[in-house]
C-alpha positions as a printed NumPy array, in Angstrom:
array([[  0.   ,   0.   ,   0.   ],
       [  1.153,   3.496,  -0.741],
       [  0.713,   6.609,   1.248],
       [  1.324,   4.952,   4.626],
       [  4.418,   4.642,   6.713],
       [  5.426,   3.82 ,  10.215],
       [  5.328,   7.139,  12.04 ],
       [  6.891,   7.528,  15.451],
       [  6.294,   3.896,  16.335],
       [  2.62 ,   4.096,  15.324],
       [  1.415,   2.055,  12.397],
       [ -1.204,   3.406,  10.089],
       [ -0.635,   7.135,  10.625],
       [ -1.716,   9.232,   7.659],
       [  0.626,  11.654,   5.955],
       [  0.229,  15.218,   7.034],
       [ -0.935,  14.421,  10.573],
       [  1.383,  15.043,  13.482],
       [  2.408,  12.23 ,  15.766],
       [  0.02 ,  12.304,  18.702],
       [  1.072,   8.889,  19.934],
       [ -1.9  ,   7.484,  18.061],
       [ -3.863,   8.515,  21.11 ],
       [ -7.608,   8.227,  21.494],
       [ -9.888,   8.079,  18.541],
       [ -8.284,   9.677,  15.486],
       [-10.687,  11.423,  13.119],
       [-10.697,  10.066,   9.611],
       [ -9.71 ,  12.224,   6.665],
       [-12.572,  14.463,   5.632],
       [-14.544,  13.877,   8.801],
       [-15.296,  16.29 ,  11.561],
       [-15.893,  15.96 ,  15.252],
       [-19.202,  17.495,  16.176],
       [-22.505,  16.228,  14.854],
       [-21.633,  12.664,  15.73 ],
       [-20.146,  13.637,  19.095],
       [-16.62 ,  12.71 ,  18.264],
       [-17.377,   9.434,  16.559],
       [-15.384,   8.855,  13.39 ],
       [-17.256,   8.282,  10.199],
       [-17.068,   4.748,   8.832],
       [-14.171,   4.271,   6.483],
       [-15.192,   4.112,   2.884],
       [-14.014,   4.677,  -0.642],
       [-14.232,   7.731,  -2.821],
       [-16.573,   7.493,  -5.787],
       [-15.018,   5.585,  -8.684],
       [-11.8  ,   4.852,  -6.802],
       [-10.282,   1.557,  -5.662],
       [ -8.182,   3.242,  -3.013],
       [ -9.314,   5.332,  -0.103],
       [ -7.342,   6.981,   2.663],
       [ -7.947,   5.407,   6.015],
       [ -6.696,   5.559,   9.566],
       [ -6.66 ,   2.694,  12.002],
       [ -8.054,   3.257,  15.461],
       [ -5.523,   3.24 ,  18.291],
       [ -5.028,  -0.089,  19.933],
       [ -5.721,   1.359,  23.381],
       [ -8.389,   4.032,  23.713],
       [ -6.834,   5.124,  26.956],
       [ -3.805,   6.522,  25.168],
       [ -5.415,   9.905,  24.719],
       [ -8.199,  12.034,  23.312],
       [ -8.824,  13.203,  19.803],
       [ -5.972,  15.275,  18.431],
       [ -7.082,  18.76 ,  17.676],
       [ -9.939,  18.705,  20.141],
       [ -9.909,  21.935,  22.099],
       [ -9.83 ,  21.831,  25.821],
       [ -8.275,  18.398,  26.369],
       [ -4.744,  17.52 ,  27.37 ],
       [ -2.478,  16.326,  24.625],
       [ -4.538,  17.937,  21.892],
       [ -3.418,  20.462,  19.354],
       [ -6.276,  22.775,  20.321],
       [ -6.434,  25.292,  23.108],
       [ -4.691,  23.941,  26.189],
       [ -6.739,  23.495,  29.316],
       [ -6.516,  21.625,  32.586],
       [ -6.377,  17.862,  32.84 ],
       [ -9.857,  17.455,  34.343],
       [-13.04 ,  18.704,  32.653],
       [-14.306,  21.958,  34.129],
       [-16.804,  21.413,  36.937],
       [-19.96 ,  23.54 ,  36.615],
       [-20.834,  25.877,  39.484],
       [-24.207,  26.078,  41.242],
       [-25.714,  28.258,  38.52 ],
       [-24.385,  25.919,  35.856],
       [-25.871,  22.885,  37.587],
       [-29.229,  24.636,  37.92 ],
       [-29.222,  25.548,  34.234],
       [-28.351,  21.988,  33.199],
       [-30.694,  20.062,  35.514],
       [-33.503,  22.613,  35.723],
       [-33.451,  22.225,  39.526],
       [-32.378,  24.745,  42.147],
       [-29.644,  23.735,  44.651],
       [-32.272,  23.624,  47.392],
       [-34.533,  21.336,  45.365],
       [-31.604,  19.031,  44.526],
       [-30.646,  18.817,  48.213],
       [-34.287,  18.072,  49.107],
       [-34.362,  15.236,  46.555],
       [-31.24 ,  13.745,  48.154],
       [-32.87 ,  14.05 ,  51.587],
       [-35.917,  12.099,  50.365],
       [-33.691,   9.417,  48.843],
       [-31.728,   9.187,  52.109],
       [-34.947,   8.729,  54.076],
       [-36.017,   5.878,  51.817],
       [-32.572,   4.275,  51.956],
       [-32.667,   4.44 ,  55.754],
       [-36.136,   2.863,  55.716],
       [-34.895,   0.203,  53.303],
       [-32.146,  -1.004,  55.657],
       [-34.277,  -0.517,  58.742],
       [-36.802,  -2.993,  57.363],
       [-34.072,  -5.39 ,  56.271],
       [-32.585,  -5.733,  59.772],
       [-35.725,  -5.541,  61.872],
       [-35.906,  -9.313,  61.438],
       [-32.38 ,  -9.689,  62.841],
       [-33.406,  -7.686,  65.929],
       [-36.089, -10.244,  66.815],
       [-34.388, -13.342,  65.384],
       [-34.34 , -15.362,  68.664],
       [-38.112, -14.813,  68.988],
       [-38.675, -15.889,  65.375],
       [-36.675, -19.072,  66.028],
       [-38.852, -19.825,  69.042],
       [-42.136, -18.979,  67.258],
       [-41.462, -21.12 ,  64.19 ],
       [-39.345, -23.731,  66.05 ],
       [-36.405, -23.542,  63.624],
       [-32.624, -23.937,  63.91 ],
       [-29.658, -21.795,  62.856],
       [-29.614, -22.919,  59.227],
       [-33.318, -22.13 ,  58.731],
       [-32.849, -18.767,  60.445],
       [-30.052, -17.924,  58.043],
       [-32.354, -18.901,  55.181],
       [-34.67 , -15.957,  55.988],
       [-32.037, -13.451,  54.949],
       [-30.741, -15.645,  52.122],
       [-34.168, -15.86 ,  50.436],
       [-34.637, -12.096,  50.652],
       [-31.18 , -11.325,  49.248],
       [-31.576, -13.922,  46.488],
       [-34.824, -12.34 ,  45.297],
       [-33.292,  -8.888,  45.529],
       [-30.275, -10.09 ,  43.558],
       [-32.29 , -11.727,  40.76 ],
       [-34.569,  -8.725,  40.263],
       [-31.845,  -6.064,  40.402],
       [-30.8  ,  -6.505,  36.718],
       [-34.425,  -6.127,  35.629],
       [-34.756,  -2.784,  37.403],
       [-31.261,  -1.803,  36.287],
       [-32.324,  -2.26 ,  32.665],
       [-35.558,  -0.33 ,  33.236],
       [-33.803,   2.401,  35.206],
       [-31.445,   3.182,  32.309],
       [-34.36 ,   3.575,  29.888],
       [-37.535,   4.688,  31.685],
       [-38.675,   7.172,  34.316],
       [-36.832,   6.314,  37.511],
       [-39.199,   8.143,  39.839],
       [-42.244,   6.041,  38.946],
       [-40.265,   2.799,  39.056],
       [-39.251,   3.565,  42.639],
       [-42.802,   4.578,  43.642],
       [-44.262,   1.293,  42.418],
       [-41.53 ,  -0.841,  43.983],
       [-41.71 ,   0.783,  47.426],
       [-45.528,   0.576,  47.52 ],
       [-45.363,  -3.164,  46.741],
       [-42.609,  -3.744,  49.315],
       [-44.598,  -1.985,  52.068],
       [-47.688,  -4.07 ,  51.376],
       [-45.804,  -7.38 ,  51.431],
       [-43.912,  -6.484,  54.615],
       [-47.181,  -5.744,  56.387],
       [-48.626,  -9.064,  55.217],
       [-45.621, -10.997,  56.569],
       [-46.504,  -9.969,  60.132],
       [-49.723, -12.054,  60.095],
       [-48.197, -15.459,  59.222],
       [-49.06 , -18.304,  61.672],
       [-46.315, -20.372,  63.312],
       [-46.944, -23.538,  61.287],
       [-46.264, -21.808,  57.941],
       [-42.592, -20.877,  58.047],
       [-42.403, -21.33 ,  54.269],
       [-44.851, -18.454,  53.882],
       [-42.522, -16.165,  55.833],
       [-39.733, -17.127,  53.441],
       [-42.002, -16.341,  50.474],
       [-42.935, -12.899,  51.753],
       [-39.316, -12.037,  52.555],
       [-38.482, -13.003,  48.992],
       [-41.185, -10.695,  47.637],
       [-39.822,  -7.826,  49.733],
       [-36.76 ,  -8.015,  47.493],
       [-38.89 ,  -6.738,  44.579],
       [-39.322,  -3.335,  46.184],
       [-35.767,  -3.023,  47.404],
       [-34.347,  -3.94 ,  43.989],
       [-36.436,  -1.188,  42.39 ],
       [-34.874,   1.389,  44.679],
       [-31.27 ,   0.367,  45.328],
       [-30.322,   0.128,  41.653],
       [-31.82 ,   3.483,  40.697],
       [-31.442,   5.986,  43.558],
       [-27.62 ,   6.44 ,  43.313],
       [-27.921,   7.257,  39.599],
       [-30.32 ,  10.107,  40.392],
       [-27.735,  11.617,  42.734],
       [-25.084,  11.192,  40.055],
       [-27.257,  13.197,  37.636],
       [-27.674,  16.044,  40.138],
       [-24.098,  16.608,  41.321],
       [-20.493,  16.231,  40.157],
       [-16.989,  15.927,  41.635],
       [-16.67 ,  16.62 ,  45.389],
       [-20.33 ,  17.608,  45.656],
       [-21.322,  14.177,  44.414],
       [-18.979,  12.464,  46.893],
       [-20.493,  14.426,  49.781],
       [-24.052,  13.669,  48.737],
       [-23.246,   9.996,  48.284],
       [-21.684,   9.905,  51.748],
       [-24.912,  11.358,  53.178],
       [-26.939,   8.839,  51.181],
       [-24.844,   5.919,  52.411],
       [-24.966,   7.075,  56.025],
       [-28.444,   5.578,  55.851],
       [-27.087,   2.038,  55.462],
       [-25.481,   1.608,  58.899],
       [-27.9  ,   4.022,  60.578],
       [-30.914,   2.267,  59.082],
       [-29.47 ,  -1.128,  59.967],
       [-28.929,  -0.023,  63.562],
       [-32.423,   1.43 ,  63.765],
       [-33.741,  -1.897,  62.504],
       [-32.199,  -3.693,  65.497],
       [-33.411,  -1.001,  67.882],
       [-36.94 ,  -0.787,  66.471],
       [-37.247,  -4.544,  66.328],
       [-36.242,  -5.121,  69.952],
       [-38.008,  -2.078,  71.441],
       [-41.31 ,  -2.432,  69.577],
       [-41.359,  -6.094,  70.572],
       [-40.823,  -5.149,  74.233],
       [-43.491,  -2.443,  74.144],
       [-46.116,  -4.544,  72.353],
       [-45.172,  -7.873,  73.944],
       [-45.244,  -9.475,  70.498],
       [-42.468,  -9.563,  67.891],
       [-44.998,  -9.374,  65.023],
       [-45.494,  -5.657,  65.69 ],
       [-41.825,  -5.023,  64.839],
       [-42.658,  -5.864,  61.211],
       [-45.563,  -3.386,  61.138],
       [-43.512,  -0.23 ,  61.672],
       [-41.808,   0.194,  58.283],
       [-44.905,  -0.312,  56.057],
       [-46.492,   2.87 ,  57.435],
       [-43.272,   4.776,  56.882],
       [-43.167,   3.304,  53.367],
       [-46.452,   5.034,  52.489],
       [-44.879,   8.349,  53.511],
       [-41.868,   7.519,  51.302],
       [-44.064,   6.972,  48.234],
       [-45.817,  10.311,  48.782],
       [-42.495,  12.142,  49.148],
       [-41.144,  10.526,  46.004],
       [-44.207,  11.487,  44.015],
       [-44.382,  15.094,  45.258],
       [-40.719,  16.092,  45.671],
       [-38.485,  14.114,  43.306],
       [-38.029,  15.215,  39.696],
       [-36.214,  13.268,  37.002],
       [-32.939,  15.012,  35.975],
       [-31.482,  14.453,  32.473],
       [-29.077,  11.527,  32.416],
       [-25.395,  12.502,  32.3  ],
       [-26.041,  16.185,  31.567],
       [-24.048,  17.499,  34.54 ],
       [-20.954,  15.645,  33.311],
       [-21.244,  16.824,  29.722],
       [-22.131,  20.352,  30.967],
       [-22.541,  21.478,  27.39 ],
       [-25.094,  21.635,  24.611],
       [-24.04 ,  18.3  ,  23.149],
       [-26.923,  15.91 ,  22.471],
       [-27.643,  13.362,  25.217],
       [-25.987,   9.966,  25.264],
       [-28.137,   7.278,  23.715],
       [-28.512,   3.969,  25.567],
       [-26.976,   0.935,  23.912],
       [-28.312,  -2.612,  23.977],
       [-28.276,  -4.522,  27.237],
       [-25.714,  -7.013,  25.9  ],
       [-23.475,  -4.183,  24.774],
       [-23.716,  -2.717,  28.275],
       [-22.732,  -6.036,  29.86 ],
       [-19.795,  -6.488,  27.477],
       [-18.529,  -3.002,  28.265],
       [-18.83 ,  -3.581,  32.014],
       [-17.038,  -6.923,  31.737],
       [-14.107,  -5.126,  30.047],
       [-13.914,  -2.546,  32.839],
       [-11.379,  -3.944,  35.352],
       [-11.921,  -1.181,  37.925],
       [-15.633,  -1.935,  38.01 ],
       [-15.149,  -5.71 ,  38.234],
       [-12.463,  -5.61 ,  40.936],
       [-14.221,  -2.985,  43.048],
       [-17.406,  -5.067,  42.801],
       [-15.482,  -8.114,  44.064],
       [-14.131,  -6.039,  46.93 ],
       [-17.628,  -4.867,  47.738],
       [-18.76 ,  -8.496,  47.626],
       [-16.42 ,  -9.192,  50.534],
       [-17.929,  -6.236,  52.409],
       [-21.417,  -7.636,  51.763],
       [-20.361, -11.106,  52.954],
       [-19.01 ,  -9.782,  56.237],
       [-21.787,  -7.288,  56.96 ],
       [-24.486,  -9.78 ,  55.986],
       [-23.096, -12.37 ,  58.382],
       [-22.645,  -9.924,  61.248],
       [-26.014,  -8.273,  60.68 ],
       [-27.931, -11.486,  61.224],
       [-25.715, -13.373,  63.659],
       [-23.954, -10.789,  65.847],
       [-26.871, -10.224,  68.28 ],
       [-27.428, -13.981,  68.625],
       [-23.682, -14.54 ,  69.13 ],
       [-23.491, -11.836,  71.805],
       [-26.501, -13.345,  73.585],
       [-24.854, -16.787,  73.604],
       [-21.65 , -15.219,  74.873],
       [-23.485, -13.669,  77.822],
       [-25.168, -16.992,  78.565],
       [-21.77 , -18.753,  78.659],
       [-20.353, -16.002,  80.89 ],
       [-23.343, -16.347,  83.227],
       [-24.515, -12.761,  82.695],
       [-27.852, -13.66 ,  81.06 ],
       [-30.245, -16.6  ,  81.516],
       [-30.605, -18.867,  78.457],
       [-33.463, -18.428,  76.006],
       [-35.769, -21.413,  76.614],
       [-38.617, -22.634,  74.356],
       [-41.859, -20.804,  75.054],
       [-40.161, -17.807,  76.684],
       [-39.465, -14.386,  75.226],
       [-35.733, -13.918,  74.691],
       [-34.713, -11.01 ,  76.916],
       [-31.405,  -9.393,  75.972],
       [-30.045,  -5.892,  75.471],
       [-27.556,  -7.042,  72.832],
       [-29.78 ,  -6.17 ,  69.858],
       [-30.141,  -2.625,  71.205],
       [-26.413,  -2.234,  71.961],
       [-25.329,  -3.724,  68.642],
       [-27.812,  -1.479,  66.847],
       [-26.369,   1.622,  68.538],
       [-22.838,   0.507,  67.673],
       [-23.867,  -0.076,  64.053],
       [-25.367,   3.428,  63.83 ],
       [-22.368,   5.138,  65.398],
       [-19.677,   3.198,  63.529],
       [-21.554,   3.666,  60.268],
       [-21.678,   7.445,  60.574],
       [-18.074,   7.568,  61.763],
       [-16.753,   5.108,  59.169],
       [-18.57 ,   6.518,  56.126],
       [-17.623,  10.092,  57.034],
       [-14.027,   9.133,  57.795],
       [-13.633,   7.19 ,  54.566],
       [-15.027,   9.966,  52.365],
       [-12.977,  12.691,  54.055],
       [ -9.702,  10.748,  53.936],
       [-10.295,   9.86 ,  50.304],
       [-11.189,  13.459,  49.389],
       [ -7.986,  14.798,  50.961],
       [ -5.725,  12.146,  49.436],
       [ -7.283,  12.455,  45.964],
       [ -5.374,  15.675,  45.274],
       [ -2.022,  13.956,  45.695],
       [ -2.902,  10.368,  44.757],
       [ -5.492,   9.589,  42.045],
       [ -5.695,   6.016,  43.375],
       [ -6.854,   7.197,  46.807],
       [-10.388,   5.76 ,  46.594],
       [ -9.525,   2.058,  46.137],
       [ -6.552,   2.358,  48.507],
       [ -8.76 ,   3.719,  51.296],
       [-11.218,   0.861,  50.668],
       [ -8.393,  -1.682,  50.824],
       [ -7.071,  -0.182,  54.046],
       [-10.524,  -0.344,  55.62 ],
       [-11.099,  -4.001,  54.761],
       [ -7.596,  -5.223,  55.579],
       [ -7.676,  -3.272,  58.84 ],
       [-11.094,  -4.581,  59.899],
       [-10.174,  -8.278,  59.511],
       [ -7.911,  -8.627,  62.599],
       [-10.29 ,  -6.63 ,  64.813],
       [-13.264,  -8.783,  63.828],
       [-11.211, -11.877,  64.595],
       [-10.236, -10.481,  68.004],
       [-13.861,  -9.643,  68.791],
       [-14.757, -13.305,  68.306],
       [-11.729, -14.654,  70.139],
       [-12.324, -12.446,  73.204],
       [-16.048, -13.206,  73.547],
       [-15.421, -16.116,  75.919],
       [-13.428, -13.92 ,  78.295],
       [-14.845, -10.387,  78.174],
       [-17.99 ,  -9.062,  76.519],
       [-16.655,  -5.499,  76.905],
       [-13.523,  -6.301,  74.886],
       [-15.747,  -7.943,  72.264],
       [-17.802,  -4.77 ,  71.877],
       [-14.653,  -2.611,  71.631],
       [-13.183,  -4.738,  68.839],
       [-16.552,  -4.863,  67.052],
       [-16.678,  -1.065,  67.21 ],
       [-13.231,  -0.671,  65.64 ],
       [-13.81 ,  -3.406,  63.045],
       [-17.193,  -2.043,  61.921],
       [-15.825,   1.502,  61.707],
       [-13.08 ,   0.372,  59.332],
       [-15.545,  -1.762,  57.382],
       [-17.96 ,   1.172,  56.934],
       [-15.282,   3.286,  55.239],
       [-16.093,   1.497,  51.961],
       [-19.779,   2.212,  51.427],
       [-19.82 ,   5.656,  49.807],
       [-16.431,   5.294,  48.119],
       [-17.384,   2.122,  46.241],
       [-20.512,   3.849,  44.926],
       [-18.444,   6.844,  43.823],
       [-15.969,   4.581,  42.003],
       [-18.795,   2.975,  40.046],
       [-20.239,   6.335,  39.04 ],
       [-17.008,   7.75 ,  37.63 ],
       [-15.732,   4.656,  35.799],
       [-19.113,   3.864,  34.148],
       [-20.865,   6.16 ,  31.669],
       [-24.315,   7.559,  32.662],
       [-26.413,   5.392,  30.337],
       [-25.037,   2.22 ,  31.938],
       [-25.048,   3.165,  35.603],
       [-28.316,   1.523,  36.636],
       [-27.205,  -1.638,  34.84 ],
       [-23.826,  -1.404,  36.571],
       [-25.525,  -0.921,  39.953],
       [-27.661,  -3.973,  39.23 ],
       [-24.682,  -6.062,  38.152],
       [-22.784,  -5.053,  41.281],
       [-25.796,  -5.955,  43.418],
       [-26.058,  -9.375,  41.742],
       [-22.361, -10.119,  42.179],
       [-22.064,  -8.825,  45.739],
       [-25.174, -10.655,  46.894],
       [-24.633, -13.837,  44.911],
       [-21.183, -14.339,  46.406],
       [-21.777, -12.174,  49.495],
       [-24.717, -11.748,  51.829],
       [-27.177, -13.913,  49.88 ],
       [-25.426, -17.022,  51.091],
       [-23.254, -15.882,  53.989],
       [-25.983, -15.922,  56.727],
       [-27.1  , -19.386,  55.654],
       [-23.494, -20.576,  55.28 ],
       [-22.589, -19.359,  58.774],
       [-25.67 , -21.041,  60.232],
       [-24.974, -24.251,  58.311],
       [-21.37 , -24.426,  59.53 ],
       [-22.574, -23.783,  63.076],
       [-25.132, -26.615,  62.909],
       [-22.561, -29.037,  61.452],
       [-20.051, -28.234,  64.198],
       [-22.661, -28.728,  66.914],
       [-23.397, -32.229,  65.659],
       [-19.921, -33.343,  66.719],
       [-20.193, -31.894,  70.239],
       [-22.448, -32.801,  73.176],
       [-25.529, -30.531,  73.422],
       [-24.856, -27.555,  75.688],
       [-24.986, -23.772,  75.686],
       [-21.192, -23.758,  75.399],
       [-21.269, -25.861,  72.235],
       [-23.851, -23.506,  70.691],
       [-21.576, -20.558,  71.465],
       [-18.393, -22.211,  70.192],
       [-20.022, -23.433,  66.967],
       [-21.232, -19.938,  66.059],
       [-17.912, -18.424,  67.145],
       [-15.834, -20.66 ,  64.857],
       [-18.193, -20.238,  61.896],
       [-18.107, -16.41 ,  62.161],
       [-14.303, -16.425,  61.962],
       [-14.74 , -17.017,  58.237],
       [-15.647, -13.314,  57.968],
       [-12.119, -12.178,  58.834],
       [-10.632, -14.29 ,  56.039],
       [-13.143, -13.048,  53.451],
       [-12.448,  -9.445,  54.498],
       [ -8.751,  -9.893,  53.739],
       [ -9.594, -11.215,  50.259],
       [-11.747,  -8.147,  49.644],
       [ -8.861,  -5.882,  50.58 ],
       [ -6.729,  -7.589,  47.934],
       [ -9.442,  -6.934,  45.305],
       [ -9.386,  -3.211,  46.096],
       [ -5.601,  -3.176,  45.776],
       [ -6.103,  -4.605,  42.29 ],
       [ -8.636,  -1.857,  41.554],
       [ -5.967,   0.751,  42.309],
       [ -3.911,  -0.528,  39.369],
       [ -6.592,   0.251,  36.763],
       [ -8.595,   3.115,  38.272],
       [ -6.889,   6.015,  36.467],
       [ -7.258,   4.625,  32.957],
       [-10.874,   3.537,  33.413],
       [-11.894,   6.89 ,  34.85 ],
       [-10.268,   8.726,  31.949],
       [-11.993,   6.546,  29.367],
       [-15.385,   7.244,  30.926],
       [-14.734,  11.005,  30.966],
       [-13.762,  11.037,  27.292],
       [-16.794,   8.975,  26.338],
       [-19.179,  11.31 ,  28.164],
       [-17.59 ,  14.315,  26.441],
       [-18.119,  12.641,  23.067],
       [-14.396,  12.278,  22.398],
       [-14.128,   8.508,  22.515],
       [-15.988,   5.903,  20.547],
       [-16.137,   2.373,  21.838],
       [-14.702,  -0.113,  19.405],
       [-17.134,  -2.692,  18.187],
       [-16.689,  -5.598,  15.856],
       [-16.901,  -3.302,  12.827],
       [-14.338,  -0.903,  14.245],
       [-11.701,  -3.601,  14.48 ],
       [-11.548,  -3.762,  10.673],
       [-10.08 ,  -1.463,   8.044],
       [-10.758,  -0.938,   4.344],
       [ -8.334,  -2.266,   1.749],
       [ -8.72 ,  -2.505,  -2.051],
       [ -9.337,  -6.064,  -3.232],
       [-10.316,  -7.122,  -6.783],
       [-11.634,  -3.728,  -7.786],
       [-13.579,  -2.934,  -4.63 ],
       [-12.95 ,  -1.973,  -1.041],
       [-13.217,  -4.731,   1.54 ],
       [-13.108,  -4.692,   5.328],
       [-10.461,  -6.971,   6.821],
       [ -9.103,  -7.354,  10.372],
       [ -6.308,  -4.961,  11.264],
       [ -4.136,  -7.859,  12.403],
       [ -4.261,  -9.448,   8.936],
       [ -2.789,  -6.423,   7.158],
       [  0.971,  -5.869,   7.006],
       [  1.636,  -2.166,   6.721]])
């Protein structure tokens, strides 16, 4: 072929173009960046000609942006800063059509619903000993209550992720929360001989929670950018530990006040009705991805669901951070269900509390204390993680995954010590639980922020759903049941006693420390890829990067009087 030469170590560079390291997506001859948002026109031939000038796309889209594009580093246009300019309050209001006060109010409503979401999820854990007595079930069946709920939630999350990327998110959340409230109320009227019906209703509760958890973070992402987004996400994710703690507290206290554990399940449905009204009256749907484009470019168009999944599978930062979050879900899911029961058994072994006998109400303050610790450590851990990450980000672009890794790796030994010390001192156990849960909570908001800046706006609900599926499939969907199953198997080999019940649960919970260490390693892997993946997403949102598909991996060459597409690898230039 004529007219091509090896230029500065880059094959396929056209004559007359400067060497830009073959970075990013190079515009083809005669094309312009603009109407197609930076996408190159398909290579073709000139009329009546066997030969046509062509340029091959760079092997790695992370190498750089389009040469000659103003405002981006490494371009031949006007030089600007490395990061895209962040719009101010007036700019955000112009783009979203919402005032700063209205945007903050929307976040407050979403936080309330998120708090209610986790409050309902862990109300069951606050009255778990009473449920075991009422339905006459063992540890493995008790763990199945949470496993069925998480499994349903996990299966339905991709459905709502797909819908959330394409339809009105506000109405999807309204319908899901209304259904969840109704089913939760119905679960409080199940008779003792129908334990399977309790499992069914807990599974149906997952429908409502899947409709909310996959969609709400993407609304926040479309209202704020940069540090503002991180702060709002931290406020949103405060609701996870606080709501979980309130679930323990509400469950135990409502049961004590009413004298019946069924009333603990009737608190959140009424609050759910309020949530639906607030969603309908306060929340408005912002345009997807507009605050990140902050320009008059046309909106990003959603791609097919399979294309979304392929793109996510090729995003190492997303995959590795999701695996790290899976470890967080495994540990928190296990502790959420079993920690109060473990602390009660520890007190029984130490002689501080009478055992819970069949037919009696289980009286213990451990659900209340553990709930307060969960609230406090959640607020402290989430706030600490976001603030440390925000300060380190200016000097280290890998700060987010490194802070997550530090939190998980640091929590593992303290969780192990909390279990090991339970036989000797309940006070020491609570101290180590406090430190371990604080370090563990540092991950919540940061992981969500990582997902939002390494995934483009039209895929975020799908990415949230995929992360939910992965983290629950390998995390808290099976961890409560697995811990209970291991405990039951260990007890079979020991003589029946309160000590054997305590030791069996103690040894099975030690698995959490090992899984936490594995999660820390996954976040260390995320730190390797985070910079490149974030940059690719920024360029794509700005319309300066086109994802290579099967057609883009081919180039046009003359063959027998006509132009033919062939793989780049098959052409020797």
